C-alpha positions in Angstrom: -62.1 101.1 60.7 -61.0 104.5 61.9 -63.5 107.1 63.2 -63.3 110.9 63.1 -61.0 111.0 66.1 -58.2 109.3 64.3 -58.2 106.2 66.6 -58.5 102.8 64.7 -61.0 101.0 66.9 -60.9 98.0 64.5 -57.4 97.1 65.5 -58.4 96.6 69.1 -59.3 93.1 70.4 -62.7 92.2 71.5 -61.8 92.5 75.2 -60.2 95.9 74.5 -63.3 97.1 72.6 -65.5 95.9 75.5 -63.3 97.7 78.0 -63.4 100.9 75.9 -67.2 100.8 75.7 -67.5 100.2 79.5 -65.0 103.0 80.2 -66.7 105.6 77.8 -70.1 104.6 79.2 -69.0 105.6 82.7 -66.8 108.6 82.0 -68.3 109.9 78.6 -64.7 110.7 77.5 -63.7 111.0 73.9 -62.3 107.9 72.3 -59.1 109.6 71.3 -58.4 110.4 74.9 -59.8 107.2 76.4 -57.6 104.8 74.4 -54.3 106.2 75.6 -55.5 106.2 79.2 -56.6 102.6 78.9 -53.3 101.7 77.4 -51.4 103.3 80.3 -53.7 101.4 82.7 -53.1 98.0 81.0 -56.7 98.0 79.8 -57.9 97.7 83.4 -61.3 99.6 83.4 -61.3 100.1 87.2 -57.8 101.6 87.3 -58.6 103.8 84.3 -61.8 105.1 85.9 -59.9 105.8 89.1 -57.2 107.7 87.2 -59.9 109.7 85.3 -61.7 110.8 88.5 -58.7 111.0 90.9 -56.1 112.2 88.5 -52.9 110.6 87.3 -49.7 110.8 89.3 -46.1 110.1 88.1 -45.3 106.6 87.0 -42.9 105.1 89.5 -42.0 102.1 87.3 -41.0 104.4 84.4 -38.8 106.5 86.7 -37.1 103.5 88.2 -36.5 102.0 84.7 -35.0 105.3 83.6 -32.7 105.2 86.6 -31.7 101.6 85.9 -30.8 102.4 82.3 -28.0 104.6 83.6 -26.5 101.8 85.8 -24.8 98.7 84.4 -27.0 95.6 84.3 -26.3 93.1 87.1 -24.4 90.0 86.1 -26.4 86.8 86.4 -25.5 84.6 89.3 -23.5 81.5 88.5 -25.2 78.1 88.8 -22.7 75.2 88.5 -22.8 71.5 89.3 -19.8 69.5 90.5 -18.7 68.4 87.0 -18.8 71.9 85.6 -16.8 73.2 88.6 -14.1 70.6 88.1 -13.9 71.3 84.4 -13.7 75.1 85.0 -11.1 74.7 87.7 -8.7 72.7 85.4 -6.9 73.6 82.3 -6.8 71.5 79.2 -3.4 70.1 80.4 -4.8 69.0 83.7 -3.3 71.9 85.6 -5.6 73.6 88.1 -6.6 77.2 87.4 -6.7 79.7 90.2 -9.9 81.6 90.3 -10.2 85.0 92.0 -13.4 84.4 93.9 -13.9 86.1 97.3 -14.3 84.0 100.4 -17.6 84.0 102.2 -18.0 86.4 105.2 -19.5 84.4 108.1 -22.0 85.9 110.4 -20.7 85.8 113.9 -23.2 85.7 116.8 -21.5 85.6 120.2 -22.6 83.0 122.6 -24.9 84.2 125.4 -23.4 85.1 128.7 -24.0 82.2 131.1 -22.7 81.5 134.6 -22.0 77.9 135.4 -22.2 77.0 139.0 -20.6 73.8 140.2 -22.6 71.4 142.4 -22.8 72.3 146.0 -20.7 69.3 147.2 -17.9 70.2 144.7 -18.0 73.9 145.7 -17.4 72.9 149.4 -14.5 70.6 148.4 -12.8 73.2 146.3 -13.4 76.2 148.6 -9.8 76.1 150.1 -8.4 76.1 146.5 -10.6 79.0 145.5 -9.4 81.0 148.5 -5.8 80.2 147.7 -6.3 81.2 144.0 -7.8 84.5 145.0 -5.0 85.2 147.4 -2.3 84.5 144.8 -4.2 86.6 142.2 -4.4 89.5 144.6 -0.7 89.4 145.3 0.2 89.2 141.6 -2.0 92.1 140.7 -0.5 94.1 143.6 3.0 93.3 142.3 2.0 94.4 138.8 0.5 97.6 140.2 3.8 98.4 142.0 5.8 97.7 138.9 3.7 100.1 136.9 5.3 103.0 138.7 8.6 102.2 137.2 9.9 104.6 134.5 8.6 104.0 131.0 11.9 102.9 129.4 12.4 100.1 131.8 8.7 99.2 132.4 7.6 96.1 130.5 4.9 96.7 127.9 2.7 93.9 129.2 2.4 95.7 132.5 1.6 98.9 130.7 -1.2 97.4 128.7 -2.5 95.6 131.7 -3.1 98.7 133.8 -4.0 101.2 131.1 -7.5 102.5 131.4 -8.1 102.3 127.7 -6.8 98.8 127.0 -7.1 96.5 130.0 -6.1 92.8 130.2 -8.4 89.9 130.1 -8.3 89.6 133.8 -10.0 93.0 134.2 -12.5 92.8 131.3 -16.0 91.8 131.8 -18.2 90.2 129.2 -21.0 92.4 127.9 -23.8 92.3 125.4 -22.7 93.0 121.8 -24.1 96.5 121.8 -22.5 97.4 125.1 -19.2 95.9 123.9 -19.2 98.1 120.8 -19.9 101.2 122.9 -17.1 100.3 125.3 -14.7 99.8 122.4 -15.6 103.3 121.0 -15.3 104.9 124.4 -11.9 103.3 125.1 -10.7 104.2 121.6 -11.6 107.9 122.1 -10.0 107.9 125.5 -6.8 106.5 124.1 -6.6 108.6 120.9 -8.7 111.7 121.7 -12.4 112.4 121.7 -12.4 113.9 118.1 -11.1 110.9 116.1 -13.6 111.4 113.3 -14.2 107.7 112.8 -17.9 106.7 112.8 -17.7 103.4 114.6 -21.0 101.5 114.6 -22.3 101.1 118.1 -23.9 97.7 117.5 -23.0 94.1 117.5 -21.1 92.5 114.6 -24.1 90.5 113.4 -26.3 93.6 113.4 -23.6 95.6 111.4 -23.3 92.8 108.9 -27.1 92.6 108.5 -27.3 96.4 108.0 -24.6 96.3 105.3 -26.4 93.5 103.5 -29.8 95.1 103.8 -28.7 98.6 102.7 -26.2 97.3 100.1 -23.2 99.0 101.8 -19.6 98.0 102.5 -18.7 96.8 106.0 -15.1 97.7 107.1 -14.0 95.5 110.0 -11.1 96.8 112.1 -9.7 94.3 114.6 -7.0 95.5 117.1 -4.9 93.9 119.8 -3.7 96.4 122.4 -0.8 94.1 123.3 0.5 94.2 119.7 3.5 96.5 118.9 2.0 97.8 115.6 -1.3 98.8 117.0 -0.2 102.3 118.2 1.5 103.2 114.9 -1.2 101.8 112.7 -3.9 103.7 114.5 -2.2 107.1 114.6 -0.5 107.0 111.2 -2.9 105.1 109.0 -6.4 104.8 110.5 -6.4 108.4 111.9 -4.8 110.0 108.8 -7.0 112.8 107.4 -7.5 111.2 104.0 -8.5 107.8 105.4 -10.9 109.4 107.9 -12.4 111.6 105.2 -12.9 108.6 102.9 -14.5 106.4 105.6 -16.8 109.2 106.9 -18.0 110.2 103.4 -21.6 109.0 103.0 -21.2 108.6 99.2 -18.8 105.7 99.8 -21.5 103.7 101.7 -19.1 102.4 104.4 -20.2 101.0 107.8 -17.2 100.9 110.2 -17.1 98.3 112.9 -14.2 97.9 115.3 -13.3 95.5 118.0 -10.8 94.7 120.6 -9.7 91.0 120.4 -9.6 91.0 124.2 -13.5 91.0 124.0 -15.3 87.8 123.4 -17.2 89.0 120.3 -14.2 90.5 118.5 -12.1 87.4 119.4 -14.8 85.2 117.7 -14.8 87.4 114.7 -11.0 87.2 114.4 -11.1 83.4 114.6 -13.9 83.2 112.0 -12.1 85.6 109.6 -8.6 83.9 110.1 -6.9 86.9 111.6 -3.3 85.7 112.3 -1.7 89.1 112.6 -2.9 92.4 114.1 -4.1 95.0 113.3 -6.3 93.6 110.6 -8.8 95.3 108.3 -11.4 93.4 106.3 -13.8 94.8 103.7 -17.1 92.9 103.3 -19.9 93.4 100.9 -22.7 91.7 99.0 -21.4 89.9 95.8 -24.2 89.5 93.3 -21.9 87.6 90.9 -21.6 84.8 93.5 -25.3 84.9 94.6 -27.6 87.7 95.6 -27.7 86.6 99.3 -24.0 86.1 99.9 -21.7 88.4 101.8 -18.1 88.0 100.9 -14.6 89.2 101.9 -13.5 91.4 99.1 -10.3 92.8 100.6 -8.1 91.9 103.6 -5.3 94.2 105.0 -3.1 92.7 107.7 -0.3 94.3 109.7 1.1 97.8 109.5 0.2 99.5 106.2 0.8 103.0 105.1 -2.1 105.4 104.8 -1.7 105.8 101.0 -1.6 102.0 100.5 -4.4 101.4 102.9 -6.6 104.0 101.1 -5.7 102.8 97.6 -6.5 99.2 98.4 -9.9 100.1 100.0 -10.8 102.4 97.1 -9.9 99.7 94.5 -12.1 97.1 96.1 -15.0 99.5 96.5 -14.7 100.7 92.9 -14.7 97.1 91.7 -17.9 96.1 93.5 -19.8 99.4 93.5 -21.3 98.8 90.0 -22.7 95.4 91.1 -24.2 96.9 94.3 -25.6 99.8 92.3 -27.2 97.4 89.8 -28.8 95.4 92.7 -29.9 98.7 94.3 -31.6 99.7 91.0 -33.2 96.3 90.7 -34.6 96.6 94.2 -35.8 100.1 93.3 -37.7 98.7 90.3 -39.1 95.9 92.4 -40.2 98.4 95.1 -41.7 100.6 92.5 -43.5 97.6 91.0 -44.8 96.7 94.4 -45.9 100.2 95.1 -47.7 100.4 91.7 -49.5 97.1 92.4 -50.4 98.4 95.8 -51.7 101.6 94.3 -53.7 99.6 91.7 -55.1 97.4 94.4 -56.0 100.5 96.4 -57.6 102.1 93.4 -59.6 98.9 92.8 -60.6 98.7 96.4 -61.7 102.4 96.3 -63.7 101.8 93.2 -65.3 98.8 94.8 -66.0 100.8 97.9 -67.6 103.5 95.8 -69.7 100.9 93.9 -70.7 99.4 97.2 -71.6 102.8 98.6 -73.7 103.6 95.5 -75.4 100.3 95.7 -76.1 100.8 99.4 -77.5 104.3 98.8 -79.6 102.9 95.9 -80.9 100.1 98.2 -81.6 102.6 100.9 -83.4 104.9 98.5 -85.5 102.0 97.1 -86.3 100.9 100.7 -87.2 104.4 101.7 -89.4 104.8 98.6 -91.1 101.5 99.3 -91.5 102.4 103.0 -93.0 105.8 102.0 -95.3 104.1 99.4 -96.4 101.5 102.0 -96.9 104.2 104.6 -99.0 106.2 102.1 -101.0 103.2 101.2 -101.6 102.4 104.9 -102.6 106.0 105.6 -104.9 106.0 102.6 -106.4 102.7 103.8 -106.7 104.0 107.3 -108.4 107.2 106.0 -110.7 105.2 103.9 -111.6 102.9 106.8 -112.1 105.9 109.0 -114.4 107.5 106.4 -116.4 104.3 106.2 -116.7 104.1 110.0 -117.7 107.8 110.1 -120.4 107.2 107.5 -121.6 104.2 109.4 -121.7 106.2 112.6 -123.6 109.0 111.0 -126.2 106.5 109.6 -126.6 105.0 113.0 -126.6 108.3 114.9 -129.3 109.6 112.6 -131.6 106.9 113.9 -131.2 108.1 117.5 -132.1 111.8 116.9 -135.5 112.7 118.5 -138.2 114.1 116.3 -139.1 117.8 116.5 -141.6 118.4 119.3 -145.1 119.9 118.7 -145.6 123.7 119.0 -147.8 123.1 122.1 -144.9 121.7 124.1 -144.1 124.4 126.7 -140.4 123.6 127.5 -139.4 123.3 123.8 -136.3 125.3 122.7 -136.5 127.1 119.4 -133.1 127.5 117.7 -132.1 129.2 114.5 -128.9 127.5 113.1 -126.8 129.0 110.4 -125.2 126.1 108.6 -121.8 126.3 107.0 -121.7 127.8 103.5 -120.4 124.6 101.9 -123.3 122.5 103.2 -126.0 124.3 101.1 -128.5 124.1 104.0 -128.4 127.8 104.7 -130.4 128.8 107.9 -132.2 126.0 109.7 -135.0 126.8 112.3 -136.0 123.9 114.5 -137.6 123.2 117.9 -135.8 120.8 120.4 -137.0 119.3 123.6 -135.6 121.1 126.7 -133.9 117.9 127.8 -131.9 117.6 124.5 -128.2 117.7 125.3 -125.6 119.7 123.5 -124.1 116.5 122.1 -127.5 115.7 120.6 -127.5 119.2 119.0 -124.1 118.4 117.5 -125.4 115.0 116.2 -128.4 116.8 114.6 -126.1 119.1 112.7 -123.7 116.3 111.7 -126.6 114.1 110.4 -128.7 116.9 108.9 -128.0 115.9 105.3 -129.3 112.4 106.1 -132.8 113.6 107.0 -135.3 111.4 105.2 -132.7 108.8 104.5 -132.7 107.1 107.9 -131.6 103.4 107.9 -133.2 101.7 110.8 -130.8 98.7 110.3 -127.7 100.8 110.8 -125.5 99.6 113.7 -123.1 101.6 115.8 -119.4 100.8 114.7 -117.4 99.1 117.4 -114.3 100.9 118.7 -115.0 104.1 116.9 -114.9 107.5 118.6 -116.4 110.2 116.5 -114.9 113.7 116.4 -116.9 116.7 115.2 -115.2 118.8 112.6 -117.2 121.9 113.5 -118.3 123.9 116.6 -121.5 125.7 117.5 -121.3 129.2 119.0 -123.6 131.9 120.0 -123.2 135.4 118.4 -124.1 138.0 121.0 -122.4 137.5 123.3 -120.1 135.0 121.6 -120.2 131.7 123.4 -118.8 128.4 122.1 -120.9 125.4 123.1 -118.9 122.2 123.4 -120.6 118.8 122.6 -121.3 117.9 126.2 -123.6 115.0 126.8 -124.4 116.1 130.4 -125.6 119.6 129.6 -129.1 120.2 128.2 -130.2 123.0 125.8 -132.7 124.3 128.4 -130.0 124.8 131.0 -127.4 126.3 128.6 -129.4 128.3 126.0 -132.9 128.7 127.5 -136.1 129.1 125.4 -134.3 129.9 122.1 -131.4 131.6 120.4 -129.5 132.2 117.2 -126.5 129.9 116.7 -123.8 129.6 114.1 -122.1 126.4 112.9 -118.4 127.0 112.2 -116.1 124.6 110.5 -112.7 124.0 112.2 -109.6 124.0 110.1 -107.2 121.0 110.1 -104.3 122.9 111.6 -106.5 124.3 114.4 -107.5 120.7 115.3 -103.9 119.6 115.2 -102.9 122.5 117.4 -105.7 121.7 119.9 -104.6 118.1 120.0 -101.0 119.2 120.6 -102.1 121.4 123.4 -104.1 118.6 125.0 -101.1 116.2 124.7 -98.8 118.8 126.3 
């Protein structure tokens, strides 16, 4: 059935209708607006409520999917068994078919630098030989140093490369950590060919550069050089340092990581051995090949020996253009996955925030209920205490009324005649009575307190235990005004004399509390 809003609620499933009722009960939103929001929230009530109160942001999954539509879809990875591989590699006539599949790019990690010390006994035995070797080496290096001063046309190239500051022989090179070796290569390259070469060599080990290219989906361009090779100088100056090659490598849009090495160093030598470098200089382009497996780095182009700058650039561009769509597809797929993870994280956060708000509301409700119960209990206790105090007060009044002395006869000489003006609310008006001279002020207060019980004296009344009575009035003289406190040690004859006019004043509750506060202070 369709309601006035145009939304057909009857087409919704039972779970969707229940979610719609729960959502509208909380947000009071119209059904025509609630149904689309629940559809965008995958009918998750908690997420929809969070979007309603917190607002909706852009949908990262939709944006990533839109970006992926503009990029060719990645080709599925091949999964073959041995039989399928043999059938695919052979023609119907039994002749093998050559397949253009890139070779894997090994990850080279140089062995740690260790120093092996011979046993102490062997070191003592070979000490003379060690001294002799050092002496011969010193004489040989001295001879090479003297020959280095010969003119360049007649000086051997081996001697030149051995003493050059930029490219030193193996006898003078010290093994360093991969990062330090890369920094030394870059420094020596700039010293040899100028500080402004424009080539962004990576100052990290080969394994780190390969991992960075794999993680960021970039191309790794490996350049291996041998300073003792005759083509190194011409290749570097005419090809590698040509303006078009430098601009292409340095362009961030091409996603190239450049790593160079001198084969006289241990790490570069191991890379050359693993990548089958038989001639120098050698350039090798490595990248991720999704067609062969999403976790495989492969050699997609190898350039060996002296190559012109135009050929070098064309070969590199062709390989990059061939594999760029595959990397772009993987990059888009990773973007979609990252967007999905972010969306799930946001949904989880929204759900957690909703749960936290529900827990907070429940906690506040429990605290309010506990506070109401505590207030109710406190009020009941105060009412019970007041009732109990009222009962004890009445019991005290009944008992105290039995202790009040009777009025003395008129013939008693030391009698004190008092005229008491009772409070207006008591209805007693003005009371005139005689008291014995030995009557204390506290007895006078007790007389006023128990005046309404005259004639209703209960002889069986007992004094309440633990009860201290407090008078809610005070007795004062008018002219001059004197307030008489309920003192059990002062008699009427001493304080008032033979007679007087007194007034009974009720004390307000706030005044009593103020006096109690003053006494506590």
